[in-house]
C-alpha positions in Angstrom: 27.1 42.5 24.4 24.9 40.2 22.3 22.0 38.5 24.2 22.4 34.7 24.8 18.9 33.4 25.5 19.9 29.8 25.1 22.7 29.9 27.7 25.4 28.8 25.3 29.0 29.3 26.5 31.9 30.2 24.3 33.9 27.2 22.8 36.9 26.5 25.0 39.2 25.6 22.0 42.4 25.3 24.1 40.6 23.0 26.6 39.4 20.8 23.7 42.9 20.6 22.3 44.4 19.7 25.7 41.8 17.0 26.3 42.5 15.6 22.8 46.2 15.5 23.5 45.6 13.9 26.9 43.4 11.2 25.4 46.0 10.5 22.7 48.7 10.0 25.3 46.4 7.9 27.5 45.9 5.6 24.6 49.6 5.3 24.0 49.3 6.8 20.5 52.0 8.8 18.9 51.2 11.8 16.7 52.0 9.7 13.6 49.5 7.0 14.7 46.9 9.7 15.5 47.5 11.2 12.1 47.1 7.9 10.3 43.8 7.2 12.1 42.5 10.7 11.4 43.6 10.7 7.7 45.7 13.9 8.2 49.4 14.6 8.0 51.7 14.7 11.0 52.3 18.4 10.6 48.5 18.9 10.8 48.4 17.0 14.1 51.3 19.0 15.4 49.6 22.3 14.4 46.4 21.2 16.1 48.1 20.3 19.4 49.9 23.7 19.4 46.4 25.3 19.4 46.6 26.8 15.9 43.2 27.7 14.5 44.0 27.7 10.8 42.8 24.1 10.4 39.5 23.5 8.6 36.7 22.3 10.9 36.5 19.1 8.9 40.2 18.2 9.7 39.7 19.2 13.4 36.7 16.9 13.5 38.7 14.1 12.0 41.3 14.5 14.7 38.8 14.8 17.5 36.8 11.8 16.3 39.7 9.4 16.8 39.8 10.1 20.6 36.0 10.0 21.0 35.4 13.8 21.2 32.9 13.8 18.3 29.6 12.0 18.8 28.0 10.8 15.6 26.2 7.8 14.2 26.6 8.5 10.5 27.9 5.9 8.0 31.2 7.9 7.8 31.5 7.9 11.6 30.8 4.2 11.8 33.6 3.5 9.2 36.0 5.7 11.0 35.3 4.0 14.3 35.9 0.6 12.6 39.2 1.8 11.1 40.3 3.2 14.5 39.4 -0.1 16.2 41.2 -2.1 13.6 44.3 0.0 13.7 44.5 -0.3 17.5 43.9 -4.0 17.2 46.9 -4.3 14.8 49.1 -2.1 17.1 48.3 -4.3 20.0 49.5 -7.3 18.1 52.7 -5.9 16.9 53.6 -4.4 20.3 54.7 -7.9 21.2 57.3 -8.0 18.4 60.9 -6.7 18.5 61.2 -3.0 17.4 63.0 -4.0 14.2 60.5 -6.6 13.1 59.3 -6.2 9.5 55.8 -6.9 10.7 55.9 -3.6 12.5 56.4 -1.8 9.2 59.4 0.3 10.5 59.9 2.0 7.1 56.3 2.9 6.5 53.2 1.2 5.1 50.0 1.7 3.3 46.5 1.2 4.6 43.4 0.6 2.6 39.8 0.7 4.0 36.5 0.7 2.3 32.8 0.5 3.2 29.9 -0.7 1.1 26.7 1.3 1.3 23.4 0.5 -0.2 20.8 -2.4 -0.2 23.0 -5.1 1.5 21.6 -8.3 2.9 22.4 -9.3 6.5 24.8 -12.3 6.8 26.4 -14.1 9.7 30.1 -14.0 10.4 30.5 -17.6 9.2 28.7 -16.7 5.9 30.7 -13.5 5.5 34.0 -15.4 5.8 33.0 -17.6 2.9 31.9 -14.5 0.9 35.3 -12.9 1.6 37.0 -16.0 0.3 35.0 -15.8 -2.9 35.8 -12.1 -3.3 39.6 -12.4 -3.3 40.9 -11.1 -6.6 43.3 -13.3 -8.4 45.1 -10.8 -10.6 48.4 -11.0 -8.6 50.3 -13.6 -6.6 49.7 -11.8 -3.3 46.2 -10.2 -3.4 44.6 -8.0 -0.9 42.5 -9.7 1.8 44.4 -12.9 1.2 43.2 -16.3 2.4 46.0 -18.7 3.3 45.2 -22.3 4.1 47.5 -23.0 7.0 45.4 -22.9 10.2 47.9 -20.6 12.1 47.7 -18.0 9.3 44.2 -18.4 8.1 41.5 -15.8 8.8 39.4 -16.4 11.8 36.6 -14.9 13.9 37.8 -12.5 16.6 35.4 -10.4 18.7 32.7 -10.1 16.0 35.0 -9.6 13.0 36.9 -11.7 10.5 40.6 -11.1 11.2 43.9 -12.2 9.6 47.4 -11.4 10.7 50.4 -12.9 8.9 53.0 -11.5 11.3 52.2 -14.0 14.1 55.4 -14.6 16.0 56.7 -18.2 16.2 55.1 -19.2 12.9 57.5 -20.4 10.2 57.0 -18.6 6.9 59.0 -18.4 3.7 58.1 -14.7 3.2 58.8 -12.7 6.3 59.3 -9.1 4.9 56.9 -6.2 5.5 55.1 -6.7 2.2 54.0 -10.2 3.3 53.1 -9.4 6.9 49.5 -8.2 6.2 46.9 -7.5 8.9 43.3 -7.3 7.7 40.0 -7.1 9.4 36.4 -7.2 8.1 32.8 -6.8 9.4 29.8 -8.4 7.8 28.3 -5.0 7.2 30.7 -4.6 4.3 33.6 -2.9 6.1 37.2 -3.8 5.2 40.6 -2.7 6.6 44.0 -3.7 5.4 47.5 -2.6 6.4 50.7 -3.8 4.6 54.3 -2.8 4.3 56.1 -1.9 1.1 57.4 -4.5 -1.4 60.2 -2.1 -2.3 61.7 -2.3 1.2 62.4 -6.0 1.0 65.0 -5.9 -1.8 68.7 -6.4 -1.6 69.5 -4.1 -4.5 68.6 -0.9 -2.8 68.1 0.2 0.9 64.7 0.4 2.5 62.9 3.8 2.3 64.8 4.8 -0.8 62.3 4.2 -3.7 58.5 4.2 -4.3 57.4 2.2 -7.3 55.2 3.8 -10.0 53.0 0.8 -10.8 52.4 -1.0 -7.4 50.0 1.6 -6.0 47.9 1.3 -9.1 47.7 -2.5 -8.9 47.1 -2.5 -5.1 44.4 0.1 -5.1 42.9 -1.4 -8.2 42.8 -4.9 -6.6 41.1 -3.4 -3.5 38.4 -1.7 -5.7 37.9 -5.0 -7.6 37.5 -6.8 -4.3 34.9 -4.2 -3.3 33.0 -4.7 -6.6 32.9 -8.5 -6.2 31.9 -8.4 -2.6 29.1 -5.9 -3.4 27.7 -8.4 -5.9 27.8 -11.2 -3.2 26.2 -9.0 -0.5 23.5 -7.1 -2.5 19.9 -8.0 -1.7 18.8 -8.2 -5.3 20.1 -7.9 -8.9 20.6 -4.3 -9.9 20.7 -3.0 -6.4 22.8 0.2 -6.2 25.9 -0.2 -4.0 28.4 2.6 -3.4 32.0 2.2 -2.2 33.6 4.6 0.2 37.2 4.0 -0.5 40.4 5.3 1.2 44.1 4.6 0.9 46.7 6.1 3.2 50.5 5.9 2.4 53.0 6.7 5.1 56.8 6.8 5.3 57.2 8.5 2.0 59.9 11.0 3.0 63.3 10.2 1.4 61.8 8.0 -1.2 62.2 8.7 -5.0 59.5 7.7 -7.5 60.9 5.0 -9.8 59.7 2.4 -12.2 61.0 -0.8 -10.6 58.4 -3.6 -10.3 57.5 -3.5 -13.9 60.2 -2.0 -16.1 58.1 -2.5 -19.2 55.3 -0.4 -17.9 54.1 2.7 -19.7 54.8 4.5 -16.4 58.5 4.7 -17.1 59.6 7.9 -15.4 61.2 9.1 -12.2 60.1 11.8 -9.8 61.9 13.8 -7.1 62.1 12.9 -3.4 58.7 12.9 -1.8 57.6 16.4 -0.6 55.6 15.0 2.3 55.6 11.9 4.4 51.9 10.9 4.0 49.3 10.8 1.3 45.6 10.4 2.0 43.6 9.3 -1.1 39.8 9.0 -1.2 37.1 8.0 -3.7 33.4 7.4 -3.7 32.5 5.2 -6.6 29.5 3.1 -7.7 30.4 -0.6 -7.3 29.0 -1.9 -10.6 31.2 0.6 -12.6 34.5 -0.5 -11.1 35.7 -3.0 -13.7 34.5 -0.9 -16.6 35.9 2.4 -15.3 38.8 1.2 -13.2 41.4 3.5 -14.8 39.1 6.5 -14.4 38.4 5.7 -10.7 42.1 5.3 -10.0 43.4 8.4 -11.9 42.6 11.2 -9.4 44.1 9.2 -6.5 47.2 8.2 -8.4 47.7 11.7 -9.7 47.5 13.1 -6.1 49.9 10.5 -4.9 52.5 11.2 -7.7 52.3 14.9 -7.0 54.0 14.2 -3.7 57.0 13.3 -5.9 56.8 16.3 -8.1 55.2 14.5 -11.0 52.5 16.6 -12.9 50.8 16.2 -16.2 49.9 12.5 -15.7 47.2 11.5 -18.1 44.2 9.3 -17.5 45.2 7.2 -20.6 48.4 6.1 -18.9 46.5 5.0 -15.8 43.9 3.2 -17.9 46.7 1.3 -19.8 48.1 0.1 -16.5 44.6 -0.7 -15.1 43.9 -2.9 -18.2 47.1 -4.8 -17.5 45.8 -5.5 -14.0 42.4 -6.6 -15.3 44.0 -8.9 -17.9 46.4 -10.4 -15.4 45.7 -13.8 -13.8 47.7 -15.4 -11.1 48.0 -19.1 -11.1 
């Protein structure tokens, strides 16, 4: 037997798995919600909870981190903690709604979060709210991190963050579908979180959960990157300061959907894919903030390609994504 001069004990993997499952259930989290917070698929969570040891250590750490079984103070850990806190905050709000409420995103949703890293200046919450207002992109009619003027729907300070929820019960709205029931949250350290339902699911011409549009993910992720670029300029300490953007988008509820060009029939992305091969897609990028406008298509291409592969689409070229990104950059909402 090998000597053990430091008194280390063997890792009790099954005990860790059981404690993780116990904490998930104590938090009232489903496996799907745990997967969304960890950035892994539901089958991966299921395999983990069965005690399978084929997972990479990185994925296991992502799962354990959600329930507080990984102690870390890195920038990545801080962002994951913020995302988890924001997701649970949203879930606490929608728990008050009927089970079929569009604001609960019953047919799936997408989540975008990003963190700015670099030479950022410190600002108060009140200052940050004004910077967020200035950073809103105006390329579409319903931009990410939207500011509405009505007091009951406007962003506000909640427990040290700027928060906005458009699904508030009892508030009369003209647009009540999942795509217009955003929840977003932001910290003045340059951390952003947004969750929104699918525009495709609010149509009368086809049933919910049936299609996934080819252009909307490009425009929404593109908008979020442009938001990060603008906010980085507003937060940097001095001209020329290097700021990086840790960006992530997670799409859920993909099963049963077919890729289709619907929102913009004149788009260059006129093709259809097969039914989605998986229910989730986790897309990540690490980009330099000041390059986003100039290289938007290049930054989007790996993420969009990975997303479309879920629908059996291969051979996508960067030129086609750059063409669509240029349309976004040249668009201006009134």
